[in-house]
N, C-alpha and C positions, 0 to 999 in steps of 0.2 A: 752765282748764287744757286740755288736749289729751287725752283719754278715751281712747286707745290708750297714751299715756305710763304716764298714771294705772296700768292694768293692768298694763304691763310692770313697772311699780317697785313695785307691790305684788305679783305674782307672782316675782320678781328673790329674792329671799330663801328661797325657796318650792320653787324649782327640785328640787332637792338629792331633798329628800322627798318630790317628787312622783315623782319617778325610785326612789328606793329603797321607795317603798311599791307601785308599779305602775300609779298611777292616772294619766289622761292630763287633760291642761286644753287643752279649746279655748275659742279667743276670735274672737267675733264682734261688732265692733265697727268701725264705719262709719267710712271715714278724713275730719278734719274734725270730727268728734263732739266738743264741750266745753259747758263752763259753768264758772262762777265759784265758786270756792273752793280751799281751801289743800293745795298739794298735798302735803305731810307728812301734814296729818290724814285726807284723805281715803287715801292709800294707806297708812295706821295700817288705817284701817275696814276698808275691802277687804281686804288682808291678811288680817287679824282674822276674816271671814266665809270667805273663802277657807280659812283652817287651820281652820276648822271642819268644813269641807266636806271635805277631804281625811283628817283624824281618822275623820270616819265615812263613808267611801267606801272600798269593798273593792275591792282589788288586782283589776286589769283593769276598773275603772269610770272613770267619767269628772266632771269639773267642768267645768263651762259658766258662760261670762263672758260678757254679750250687755248691748249697749248701743243707745238710740237715743233720738233729741232729737227733739221736739213742741212746737209753737207753748207749750207749758204750761212744761216741765219734760226737763232730762234724765232718763232713765230706765234704772238699772244692774240688770241683774239677774243671780244667782249660783245656779245646780242642780248638784244632784251627781244621781249614781245609789246612793245610799247607802239605808238603810232607811226616811229620813224623820224627821221627828222627832213622838215621843210625843204624842198630846191633851195626857198630863198635864203634858207639860213644856212646852208651848207658851205657856202665860198666864205664865211663868216665864224661858225664855229670855231676856229682856233683863237681868235680877235680877242685880245684883254676887254672886257667888259661889255661884251656882245653878249645881248638875251633875246633870243629867240623867244615865240608864242608860247606863252605857258610856263616859263622859265621859273624856276624857283627860286635860283642861287644869285649872284653878284657877279655872272660871266667872269670868273677868275679861273677855277677849277681845272676848265678842258684846254684854256691858255698853258695854264702852270704845267698840268701832265705834258702835252707837248716840247714846251722847253726843256722840261728833267728828263727828256728820253731823246730830245736830240744833244742834249749835253754829254749822253752817254753814247752818243753813233748812232743811236737808234733812229727810227720813222715810228709816227702817229699820223694814222689815216682814217678818217670819219665817211660812211655813207651809208645807207641802207642793206639789210639785209634780204636776200632775195627770198631765203625762205621763209621768213616770220614776220616780214614787211616792216619791223621794226628797225632800232639804228644798228650799226655795227662798226664795230674801232679795233682797225687793227694795228699793233705794235710788232716791229720788226729791229732784232739785234743782231746784226750781221756778226758771224763767226771771227772773220777777220777784217782789216781795211786795206785796200788794194792802195 
């Protein structure tokens, strides 16, 4: 799967929401970056993470998507310039129906994103980005299973 296309497919349904909220989205994916996975599941997982970041980023902020490939895995990172994830929310972020303070959703998107990622042999982790102070989500899809 071509990662540039994956990011485009995941962002397409959110383009209007990014504009309405006044949040920029920056994408940094090297041409030719790829991994083996399901296109629909991967776009759904990434889209759910992007939607979460969008909802927690104030107007004038930025959501960033970057990807790199190494000998071990494809690594896809999503960061935002929002307030970050509260320490008390981090252990529960991927639990179904869990809603942190100020959440606009129903607590379904992030657990689904993780489930779809794991079903493809990947991992999805969350934390806070040291550079921006906002949220950070890290996907990894291994090149091979040992």
